[in-house]
C-alpha positions in Angstrom: 37.1 83.2 234.7 38.7 80.0 234.0 42.1 78.3 234.3 43.6 75.5 232.1 44.3 72.0 233.2 46.1 69.2 231.4 44.6 65.8 231.9 46.7 62.7 232.1 45.4 59.2 231.7 46.9 56.4 233.9 46.1 52.7 234.0 44.0 53.0 237.1 42.4 56.5 236.5 43.3 60.1 235.6 45.1 63.0 237.1 45.2 66.8 236.1 47.4 69.7 236.8 46.8 73.3 236.3 49.0 74.9 233.6 49.0 78.4 235.3 49.0 77.5 238.9 52.0 75.4 240.0 51.0 72.7 242.5 47.2 72.7 241.7 46.7 69.1 240.9 44.0 66.5 241.5 43.1 62.9 240.5 40.1 60.6 240.1 39.1 57.1 239.0 36.8 58.3 236.2 37.0 61.3 233.8 33.7 62.6 235.1 34.8 62.7 238.7 38.1 64.3 237.5 36.2 67.3 236.1 34.4 67.7 239.5 37.7 67.4 241.3 39.5 70.0 239.1 36.8 72.5 239.8 37.0 71.9 243.6 40.9 71.9 243.6 41.0 75.0 241.6 38.6 77.0 243.9 40.2 75.8 247.0 43.7 76.7 245.7 42.5 80.2 244.8 40.5 80.8 248.0 43.3 82.2 250.1 42.8 83.3 253.7 41.9 87.0 254.0 45.3 88.0 255.5 47.3 86.2 252.8 49.9 88.2 250.9 49.7 85.7 248.0 48.5 87.1 244.7 47.9 84.6 241.9 48.5 85.2 238.2 45.5 85.7 236.0 44.9 82.9 233.7 46.3 82.9 230.2 43.8 83.6 227.4 43.9 80.6 225.1 46.0 77.7 225.8 45.3 74.8 223.3 46.7 71.4 223.1 46.0 67.8 223.6 44.0 67.0 226.7 43.8 70.6 227.8 40.5 71.8 229.4 39.2 75.0 230.9 37.9 74.9 234.3 35.6 77.7 235.8 36.4 79.6 238.9 33.6 80.4 241.4 32.6 84.0 240.7 33.0 85.2 244.3 36.5 83.9 244.3 37.3 85.4 240.9 36.0 88.7 242.0 37.9 88.8 245.2 41.1 87.7 243.4 40.8 90.3 240.7 40.3 93.1 243.2 43.4 92.0 245.0 45.4 91.8 241.7 44.3 95.2 240.3 45.0 96.8 243.7 48.5 95.2 243.9 49.3 96.2 240.2 48.5 99.8 241.0 50.8 99.6 244.1 47.8 100.8 246.3 46.9 99.7 249.9 43.5 98.6 250.9 43.0 101.9 252.6 44.0 103.8 249.5 41.4 101.9 247.3 38.8 102.3 250.0 39.3 106.0 249.8 39.2 106.0 246.0 36.0 104.1 246.1 34.5 106.6 248.6 34.2 103.9 251.4 33.9 105.2 254.9 36.1 102.4 256.3 38.7 99.9 255.2 36.5 97.0 256.3 34.1 97.7 253.5 36.9 97.4 251.0 38.4 94.3 252.7 35.0 92.6 252.1 35.6 92.9 248.3 38.8 91.0 248.6 37.2 88.2 250.6 35.6 85.4 248.6 33.3 84.6 251.5 32.1 88.2 251.9 32.3 89.8 248.4 28.9 90.8 247.3 29.2 94.3 245.7 26.2 96.2 244.7 25.9 98.0 241.3 27.0 101.4 242.6 30.2 99.8 244.1 30.8 97.9 240.8 30.4 101.3 239.0 33.0 102.9 241.4 35.4 100.1 240.8 35.2 100.5 237.0 36.1 104.3 237.6 39.1 103.4 239.7 40.1 100.4 237.6 38.8 100.9 234.1 40.5 97.8 232.8 38.6 95.7 235.3 36.5 93.3 233.1 33.5 92.3 235.1 32.4 89.9 232.3 35.5 87.8 232.8 34.3 86.8 236.3 31.1 85.3 235.0 32.6 83.4 231.9 31.6 79.8 232.6 33.1 77.4 230.1 31.9 74.2 231.6 34.1 71.6 230.0 32.6 69.1 227.6 33.6 65.7 228.6 36.1 64.2 226.2 37.3 60.7 226.0 41.1 60.5 226.2 
């Protein structure tokens, strides 16, 4: 999974802003450092506390334009985020999804929405696909590392 950033050149360096996530910005002296900072800023921005009610929008598919780059999301953060989004879209509580997945307790499900704890096994992923058929696991592992461009 990746989000788009627009890079801006300044006399003393660079700064970038996420197109899809308002307020997700970073800066650096060099373009190479900016790419590292964009990835760090993006993952920090998306890694909400477990009890947070915030649900971030999924990234837009293809945004093209001058100085726009794709920045990858850490797979654990992407997985936890997608679980929360899909549950919310269906209007289900964590308890309800835990029941649909055949989990004995809600804590097992809550781990799936936690970037620090999410580590589903194959049988859990298969059950997730049954409950949320539109959940595309491949999107979590898309890794479009940006190629450094000179602005």
